[in-house]
N, C-alpha and C positions, 0 to 999 in steps of 0.2 A: 503493498502500500505505499503510493506519496505521501510524504509528509508535508502537512498542510501549508501554506502561502511557498510554494517548491513551482518556479518559472521551468521552462527546456530548462532555460539558460545552467539554471541551480542545478539542473541534475547533470548536465553537462559538466560543470564544473565538477558535481561532486567524484567522478566519472573520470574528470584527467588530474584528481588528486592522487589513483588508483593507476594511473602510466608516471605519474608523476616523479610518484614514491619511490619508482626502482633505481631513476639517475637521484634523485635525490638520497638515497640511503647510498651512495657511492661513498662519499670521506665517511659515515659512521666506522664503516667497516676498514678501513682504508689506516685511519685516526688509532683506532685497537688492533688491527692486524700489525701496524709497525709498532706500536707503545710494546703489544707481546716481545715481535721479534727484538724491541730494544733490552725486552725484561730478560731476555733467553739468555742473551751477549752481556750483559751484565748481573749476569748469574743470583736474579731474583727469582727464576722458574730455571727448572731441571731437564737439559736438553733432552732429546731426546737419545740412546742406545744408537740410533745406528740412521738418522731420519734430521738428526740435527733437529732444528727447531721449528723445524718442516708444520709438527703436525698442531700443535698449537697456533702457531699464528691463523694457519688453516682454519679452527676452531673460531680462535679470537677473529675470523673478518667473519667470517657466516653467523657469530652471535652479533657481533656489530653491523654487520647489511640488516638481518634480521629485525632488529632493535631501529637503527633508522626509518626500515622504512613502516613500521608501525606507526612510530614519535612523529613523522611527517604527514602521514598521513591523518591521525588524531588531530594531528594539530589542524590540519587545511582541512578537515570538514568541517571540525567546532569550526571553523574562523566561517566561512560558509552558509554555516547553519546560526549563526550569531544575527552576521548580515540579512538571513531574513528574516531574525525578531525579529529587527528592527527597522526595517522597511515597510514604511506608511501606507496602510491597506488604500488600494485605488478606491475610488469613488465609484460604487457601482449600486445598480437597488437588486445583486444575488447577495443575500440576505439571511437564508435561514443555509442554514446544513443540508445538504443533498443524500448525505454518507446512510442516513439514518436508513431504518426500516418506512417507514410514511409522513411523505414530509410533503407541503402545497405549497404554492404562494400566490399572490391574489395581486397584479399591476394592475394597471391603465386601463387596458385593452385589451387584454388574455391571462387566464389565470389557469393554471396550474397543479393535477393533482395526484401524486407514486406514493406506488405500492409495494413494497418488498418482493410480497407474497414467500413459497415457499425457497428461493433464494439462499445462499448462506451471508453475501453481502448484497444490495443495494449498487446496483450498480448504469444507472439509467439517471443521467442528467436536461435537469432544464434552464434556458434561458432566458426571463421575459427585459431588456434594457433599452434605455429609452435614452437617446443621445443627444444632450443638450443644444439645441440653434444658440447662436450665437447675438441675439436682440434681434428688432426691429423684423427683418421681414424674411430670417435666417430661423428656417424650419425646422420642429425637431424629425427626429428619426426614429422608428422603428424598430432593436430587433427581433426576432422568436427563434427562437431553437430548441431542438429533442435529440439526443445525444445518447440512442441507444450500445448502452453498454456490452463489453463480451468479455466471458471467461475472464474477467476480475476490474479495479480498480482507477489502475495507472493509467492510464489512455484516453479514457473518457474524462477523470479530470483537469489531466496536462488540456485536452481539447477547453474544455468549458474554461476555463485560466488565459490561455495565452490567445487563443485563435479571437475571443474579443475582446481582449485588451487591443487587441495588436487594430481589431477591423475595429473596431470607435477611438480606439487616434484618426487612423486613415480617414475616413467618412468623415470626422468633424477637423481634420485639415483641408481636405478636399472642397466643404460647404462655407470655409470660409475665404478660401482661394475664388472663389467659382458664386462666392457672391459678390449683393451690391454694395460692400463695406466701399467706403475709398480708400485706394490705396496707401496710404501711409500708416492709417489705422489699421489697415490687416497685417500689414508689417510687424509692427508694435502688439500684436494681439498675435500674431504666429511664435514674437520671440515671448512671449508671455507665459506661453501654455503648453511650449512645444521647444523651447532654445534657438539658435539661430538656424534663423532661413536658408535653407541651402540657396546654390545659386540661378537653379534654374527655377526655382518660385519665383524669386524676383525678375527674371530677365521674362517669362510669365507674363507675374503684375507691369511692368514695365510696355510688351508686348500689345496690352489686353488696351493698356492706356494709350499706345499710341497709333489701335490697329481703329478704336474708339471716337478718335479726334478726325483722324482719315480717311476710315472704308465706314461708315454713319456705323457702326460697333457689327460692322460683322469683319470672325476674329479667321475665318478661315486660312487666312496666308499665313497666318501664327503659329500654327500648326505646325507647318513645315519647316521651321528653323528652330523649334524653342521650349523643343522636349526633347529629353535625357535619358536614357535605355536605364530602368531602375530608377524611375523619378513618381515621386508624387504626381507631377504633368500628367506623368502618361496617361492615369484614368480621369480626363478631362478632354470632350470632345470638338472640336474645332469650334462649336456651338458652342463652348462654355458652358456645359451640361458635365452630372457625375453618371461617368462609365462605370453602369457598377456589376453589370454579368462580369469586365473584365474584374476587378477588382476582387470578388467576391472567389471566383476562381482561381486568382491569385493564390490569396491570403490564406484558402483553404491547401492548395495545395503545395505552400508553404510551408504552415502547419504541417502537412501531413510526411513534410520527410521531417522536419525537426525531429518531430514525436519517433518517426519509423530511426533514427539513427540512436537516440539514447531507452527506446523497447529495445532493441541491438543489443548495445554497452551491456544494458543491467541482468540482459536477457528475459524478459515481460512478455509472452505472448497476451497479453489484452486489447482486444479494441473497441472503437466502435460504425455505429453509423450516423448518420448526420444529417439531419434537415433543417434546413437553417431558409426564414423568409426575413427582407428589411425593407420596411417600405417608410420614404421619403413624402412627407406630406404639405410638402414643398410644390409637387406634385400630384395633382390626383387623380388617381391612376395607378398612377407612376407604383407597380412593387417588384420584388426581383426575389427566385426564391435560388438555393443549391443543395440537391443530394446526394449521396456519397454513400 
């Protein structure tokens, strides 16, 4: 079972702790091995009759390696878990524990009820998420999802936490960039909520402003020049609309790849199917779904 609050990145850090320990243990082995060799040569330890210091040095090196590996792994895992413990909880509507036998949740536009039944664990999860707009004419976006877990809880918990955090951040960025908020205010809001503004975003906003002035709000030209592969701008159409199908597909596939890496490293064989729906209030009748 995945400890509460661990992200995919945290899981990979824990796996890295195990891998790095093989190298980090070498200094311990070297120090103990060389110390034992010096002790034998100095007469503090008895030399073997035929093999000299080799047996004692070999044992000391092995013991040093094991102790060093255990020490580094424990310290690395403890440090990672302490970082998780002090990390602020994200602002989310998911406030109820969903790994209990029976749970329910009521949202603004949807509700969900789950019963574990005869299974050993409750492996199913659901998401009712409201992504707040930016005020004015920038509407809220609502996300609904059901995750049907299989063979354990790790994958379904990682998907529920990481996919919707990443998706929520991307949607809010796109809603801000494509809004009618003045350019400078967009930059200030982006910097406040998401950190440094990428160059692709600044270029896109500059291009939008130029095209609006020169081509009567037609932005088909700028789409050819101001998109960068892998940028959030890639999910904005030539007419300044959010391309939700492409966004959802890429987000789900990226999460799937990350979870697969964690599952393989930890030997976990659980899985999950996903049904996801997104509703954008700014466009009546606009909805987008994803199933896998």
